[in-house]
VEXLUM-470221 format. One line per field, with one value per residue: x, y, z of N, C-alpha, C, O in turn. Coordinates in steps of 0.02 Angstrom, whole numbers, plus 50000, padded with zeros to 5 digits. Example, Ala and Ser with C-alpha at 12.3 -4.5 7.8 and 13.67 -1.06 7.14 Angstrom:
BEGIN
n.c1 [50660; 50642]
n.c2 [49716; 49888]
n.c3 [50390; 50354]
ca.c1 [50615; 50684]
ca.c2 [49775; 49947]
ca.c3 [50390; 50357]
c.c1 [50660; 50645]
c.c2 [49835; 50002]
c.c3 [50390; 50394]
o.c1 [50712; 50670]
o.c2 [49834; 50057]
o.c3 [50423; 50402]
% end
This chain:
BEGIN
n.c1 [54637; 54696; 54656; 54538; 54505; 54385; 54375; 54282; 54140; 53979; 53835; 53720; 53772; 53817; 53694; 53632; 53698; 53665; 53737; 53706; 53639; 53729; 53832; 53927; 54099; 54225; 54389; 54531; 54688; 54811; 54907; 54893; 54888; 54789; 54679; 54576; 54440; 54333; 54267; 54269; 54179; 54194; 54155; 54239; 54217; 54278; 54445; 54611; 54698; 54829; 54845; 54937; 54967; 55028; 55188; 55161; 55122; 55091; 54927; 54839; 54700; 54564; 54439; 54285; 54322; 54276; 54300; 54361; 54408; 54490; 54444; 54549; 54654; 54796; 54859; 54928; 54856; 54873; 54815; 54809; 54740; 54598; 54469; 54312; 54198; 54082; 54033; 54028; 54023; 54056]
n.c2 [54390; 54549; 54618; 54569; 54510; 54490; 54442; 54506; 54476; 54394; 54471; 54435; 54406; 54535; 54601; 54534; 54582; 54711; 54814; 54917; 55008; 55067; 55205; 55315; 55341; 55448; 55482; 55576; 55546; 55508; 55495; 55428; 55402; 55282; 55223; 55094; 55104; 55024; 54877; 54882; 54859; 54864; 54902; 54916; 55023; 55104; 55150; 55128; 55061; 55045; 54966; 54966; 54876; 54926; 54869; 54762; 54671; 54748; 54770; 54763; 54846; 54838; 54887; 54804; 54729; 54663; 54710; 54683; 54765; 54743; 54788; 54898; 54895; 54975; 55071; 55120; 55210; 55214; 55297; 55265; 55282; 55385; 55352; 55272; 55209; 55101; 55089; 55013; 55025; 54928]
n.c3 [55464; 55420; 55303; 55188; 55028; 54904; 54743; 54612; 54658; 54641; 54563; 54635; 54762; 54800; 54800; 54904; 55017; 55008; 54940; 54851; 54928; 55012; 55072; 54962; 54930; 54874; 54809; 54764; 54677; 54793; 54947; 55108; 55288; 55381; 55508; 55561; 55662; 55678; 55595; 55415; 55266; 55093; 54922; 54777; 54644; 54549; 54503; 54576; 54711; 54829; 54976; 55121; 55259; 55420; 55445; 55362; 55209; 55049; 54978; 54831; 54767; 54656; 54531; 54558; 54666; 54824; 54983; 55148; 55293; 55445; 55614; 55705; 55618; 55558; 55427; 55266; 55138; 54966; 54840; 54679; 54560; 54540; 54658; 54678; 54786; 54870; 55039; 55205; 55377; 55525]
ca.c1 [54671; 54676; 54623; 54513; 54482; 54348; 54378; 54222; 54083; 53921; 53783; 53676; 53807; 53815; 53625; 53616; 53725; 53635; 53789; 53677; 53612; 53784; 53857; 53982; 54157; 54271; 54453; 54579; 54753; 54842; 54933; 54877; 54882; 54721; 54668; 54506; 54414; 54285; 54275; 54237; 54173; 54183; 54155; 54273; 54186; 54325; 54510; 54661; 54725; 54873; 54840; 54992; 54961; 55090; 55227; 55136; 55130; 55041; 54870; 54813; 54628; 54543; 54367; 54255; 54343; 54239; 54356; 54346; 54464; 54478; 54450; 54616; 54705; 54829; 54887; 54936; 54820; 54902; 54764; 54847; 54691; 54542; 54428; 54241; 54181; 54027; 54063; 53986; 54059; 54022]
ca.c2 [54430; 54619; 54638; 54513; 54533; 54443; 54467; 54502; 54438; 54393; 54522; 54410; 54416; 54606; 54618; 54505; 54625; 54777; 54862; 54974; 55054; 55094; 55270; 55316; 55381; 55460; 55511; 55587; 55514; 55535; 55445; 55450; 55349; 55270; 55171; 55073; 55096; 54969; 54845; 54913; 54821; 54910; 54876; 54965; 55030; 55137; 55169; 55079; 55079; 54998; 54975; 54931; 54874; 54941; 54809; 54707; 54671; 54787; 54736; 54804; 54842; 54858; 54885; 54738; 54697; 54671; 54711; 54692; 54787; 54726; 54841; 54903; 54896; 55038; 55059; 55177; 55207; 55248; 55298; 55274; 55310; 55409; 55298; 55277; 55146; 55098; 55063; 55003; 55012; 54885]
ca.c3 [55413; 55425; 55241; 55149; 54962; 54861; 54675; 54570; 54684; 54596; 54576; 54687; 54826; 54815; 54817; 54970; 55070; 54995; 54922; 54816; 54978; 55051; 55050; 54913; 54948; 54818; 54830; 54710; 54687; 54854; 54995; 55176; 55338; 55405; 55558; 55565; 55731; 55673; 55530; 55357; 55204; 55037; 54854; 54735; 54578; 54504; 54531; 54598; 54776; 54862; 55048; 55153; 55332; 55456; 55454; 55321; 55136; 55014; 54946; 54777; 54758; 54589; 54523; 54565; 54729; 54887; 55030; 55219; 55335; 55515; 55665; 55733; 55565; 55540; 55361; 55222; 55075; 54908; 54787; 54617; 54513; 54580; 54684; 54694; 54818; 54918; 55101; 55264; 55439; 55574]
c.c1 [54649; 54640; 54603; 54484; 54446; 54345; 54311; 54166; 54023; 53873; 53735; 53707; 53805; 53745; 53607; 53641; 53706; 53686; 53759; 53648; 53667; 53803; 53915; 54036; 54201; 54334; 54498; 54644; 54789; 54869; 54920; 54874; 54808; 54722; 54594; 54486; 54365; 54294; 54240; 54236; 54159; 54186; 54183; 54242; 54235; 54391; 54556; 54693; 54774; 54869; 54895; 54983; 55029; 55127; 55206; 55149; 55075; 54988; 54843; 54739; 54609; 54468; 54341; 54273; 54295; 54290; 54331; 54411; 54445; 54483; 54520; 54671; 54731; 54867; 54899; 54898; 54859; 54851; 54801; 54804; 54630; 54491; 54355; 54222; 54118; 54057; 54011; 54033; 54019; 54019]
c.c2 [54504; 54646; 54575; 54540; 54476; 54475; 54454; 54457; 54442; 54449; 54500; 54418; 54489; 54629; 54593; 54547; 54698; 54831; 54924; 55026; 55087; 55164; 55262; 55362; 55388; 55493; 55517; 55549; 55548; 55477; 55472; 55390; 55342; 55215; 55157; 55062; 55039; 54937; 54885; 54862; 54871; 54872; 54930; 54964; 55058; 55148; 55111; 55105; 55024; 55015; 54933; 54934; 54891; 54875; 54750; 54716; 54712; 54744; 54785; 54791; 54872; 54856; 54813; 54703; 54714; 54660; 54720; 54710; 54774; 54788; 54839; 54905; 54967; 55025; 55125; 55162; 55246; 55243; 55315; 55303; 55329; 55353; 55319; 55208; 55155; 55066; 55056; 54989; 54965; 54813]
c.c3 [55421; 55363; 55204; 55084; 54926; 54792; 54639; 54600; 54637; 54613; 54632; 54756; 54847; 54834; 54887; 55027; 55059; 54979; 54889; 54865; 55021; 55027; 55001; 54939; 54887; 54844; 54769; 54726; 54745; 54895; 55065; 55224; 55359; 55458; 55563; 55637; 55734; 55605; 55475; 55301; 55149; 54972; 54809; 54666; 54527; 54541; 54545; 54661; 54798; 54937; 55080; 55229; 55364; 55470; 55411; 55247; 55103; 54981; 54894; 54769; 54692; 54584; 54524; 54629; 54786; 54942; 55102; 55255; 55408; 55560; 55693; 55682; 55556; 55475; 55325; 55158; 55022; 54852; 54722; 54561; 54554; 54595; 54692; 54723; 54860; 54981; 55157; 55323; 55483; 55552]
o.c1 [54589; 54599; 54645; 54445; 54474; 54317; 54288; 54148; 54018; 53870; 53712; 53672; 53792; 53736; 53571; 53610; 53729; 53680; 53785; 53636; 53652; 53792; 53948; 54022; 54212; 54333; 54503; 54653; 54795; 54856; 54934; 54858; 54770; 54760; 54554; 54512; 54355; 54325; 54190; 54284; 54118; 54215; 54154; 54240; 54234; 54392; 54542; 54713; 54761; 54886; 54899; 54989; 55081; 55099; 55229; 55183; 55018; 55002; 54825; 54717; 54635; 54435; 54371; 54243; 54275; 54319; 54285; 54461; 54390; 54522; 54548; 54729; 54692; 54902; 54882; 54906; 54876; 54845; 54822; 54828; 54611; 54473; 54340; 54228; 54103; 54100; 53958; 54077; 53958; 53992]
o.c2 [54518; 54691; 54532; 54587; 54422; 54529; 54397; 54407; 54489; 54473; 54541; 54435; 54504; 54670; 54626; 54549; 54742; 54888; 54979; 55083; 55131; 55180; 55210; 55416; 55339; 55528; 55471; 55523; 55609; 55419; 55530; 55335; 55390; 55167; 55203; 55016; 55009; 54966; 54918; 54825; 54916; 54818; 54984; 54913; 55038; 55154; 55053; 55164; 54965; 55070; 54873; 54987; 54873; 54830; 54694; 54763; 54711; 54688; 54841; 54734; 54925; 54826; 54767; 54651; 54772; 54606; 54760; 54675; 54791; 54834; 54785; 54917; 55013; 54975; 55179; 55109; 55304; 55191; 55372; 55342; 55291; 55314; 55376; 55157; 55210; 55023; 55088; 54947; 54962; 54771]
o.c3 [55427; 55368; 55190; 55084; 54919; 54783; 54636; 54569; 54598; 54670; 54671; 54804; 54905; 54879; 54924; 55080; 55096; 55001; 54899; 54845; 55062; 54969; 54999; 54965; 54851; 54895; 54728; 54781; 54747; 54881; 55079; 55202; 55356; 55453; 55567; 55670; 55788; 55561; 55487; 55289; 55157; 54966; 54803; 54632; 54469; 54602; 54528; 54666; 54787; 54958; 55069; 55259; 55337; 55502; 55422; 55227; 55126; 54959; 54910; 54765; 54672; 54626; 54494; 54645; 54794; 54947; 55114; 55248; 55429; 55546; 55705; 55699; 55546; 55468; 55351; 55127; 55033; 54820; 54712; 54520; 54599; 54552; 54710; 54690; 54884; 54977; 55156; 55319; 55480; 55588]
% end
């Protein structure tokens, strides 16, 4: 799957992968294309985003979602409400 979403993972799960140590990324409402050169895992703290893979179905991301994007994924990000997320590449 190019995008995998886990809804509201447990605090223990987030601690196990050390989400609290990941960098933070913020973005205002906007729409832009993106291609993942390597896998990314992120945890959305605030906002709402619709990510649409090229030729695929849109995926809505909300606070509490733990998301994995596959390497090679090309998509469009539509940030509907300003985003704050922790992320890790690789």
